[in-house]
C-alpha angles and dihedrals in degrees: 000000000000092000091050091052091048091053093048092049091051093050092049093049091051092050090048091054092049091056095048111149113247114191106249095211089068095060128093092241097055094117094047092050092050095050098041115082112239144137092259098130092050092047091049093054090048093052093048091050091049092050091050090052090050090051090055091047091049092051091048093049091047091053091049089049091056091049092050091047091052091048089050092053091048093050092049091050093048090048090052090051092050091049090050091049089050091055094041111038090180087070090081097049115125113263091234090060092049092051090051090052090051091048091053092049092050091047093053098042098037092220131088096212091076088070095055096078089056090061090069094066095085143319093272092055090047093052091046092052095047090048094051115099091208090067091061103038095085103028115127114231125194099193125065090213089070096055095086090055090049091053092050096046096044095051130152093013123086118256142193126242132193110197112194112180128166112278096216105062110118130242093251095049124094111254113258122237091036091176090060092049093048089050091053092050097047094047099032092116090069097047112119101168124025127184121187126189091204120039091206091067090083094057094044093060126081109228122208093231142009093265106044095169108043094162100034110131103169128037125183120193129187123190095188131220093264093046118124105223092198090068096052108121121206117282120238109287096222121054092146100168101048112117100169126040124189122194121191132186098002097152104138131082121263093031091138134149094240096225094310112177120230106171095173100035112129104159130045120188126193126193129179092355134129127247091242092055090047093055092046091052091049089047093058103034121101106206114140093182098046106129108153133058122188125189125188133173091355123182126256121252140097128263111260096194127114128241090282134032130216096260134013123268118226108292095206096074104132103161135042123186121192119190125182093342108108099151091045089053092058090055096041095054089076091065097057092100088074091063107065094167096052111136106168143022119199119199127190139170094011096138123226109009091211091068094067134065097251095169088058091050095055095041111101098172088121091059105074092167091069113079118229091244092055102045114150116265118236112218117192108199141165124252093250099053115040110174093217107027127041117209091239089067099043109102093197 
């Protein structure tokens, strides 16, 4: 059909050119034509009418030609899509099924970036991935302006947030990055993992209710080496859903939890902290189900406390894991009398065992509250095979 239209258009244009109107007064025979009787005016009107009709026909054929060309492009594109679907049957999978596949992949790998290569299969896969909340729940963002988009795209799934604010802004100053803080408050009910570079951020914010993080499972706090412990306000007294708490860089005195309540807390991890800060945290924490302590890369220094502390640390501690903290271990052994239910101590990455006073470590004569039949068990392990913790679950 397209070739037929092209031929007709060419014939009409040639005929139109052959009948082009040449002004008669410009010819050499103008006088003869004016004085000789003929049907020239009638013929002229006929030719002009015929040319006008041809012009209309040419415009109509040209419009039809554009329509046919557009239809031809559309048919070619649809055929290419059908051919692609024939080669890739997954192209026609329902988007709900694709999003479920992405969710399973993210859940198994723990990282969203493993889904990104799948978005290059085809446009449908790409749209399904971008529309899946699981793709956005663990993505790291560097700009606070993108947090609102992250909250919208990850809904309704839980997500993780690392909030790193300057550690030196004063108590009377307005918090920087206000957009980031407002985002955290408005979407705090969906937070599953929260990491703060300054523990005082929690107490400087005004939460909309008494339990701002109803689904929070893991909380990581960092006091910082330049942090002034005297300015640390009390933490919120109700973080009911937190199961795992990580504390980093608590190396100064008076870094205590100020009677914070943790009714579901079972594991407490310390990193780059001192033994004095550890005991002060345990002195102020209220966690009836706390059973496991993990220490890694702890700081040197001896415990300066007396034979009793102001409060009473959780009595349900049954397991202590020490990784890469040999000097800290020597100091911490003097505090074992505060853990009457301790059943095992796991050590890893402590170097040459002959360098340390192992008989002193396994001697619990100074712990009269522990019966002889229930003395703690010392487990010497390698860094790659901890019997209790696997490295894939250690947040340090």
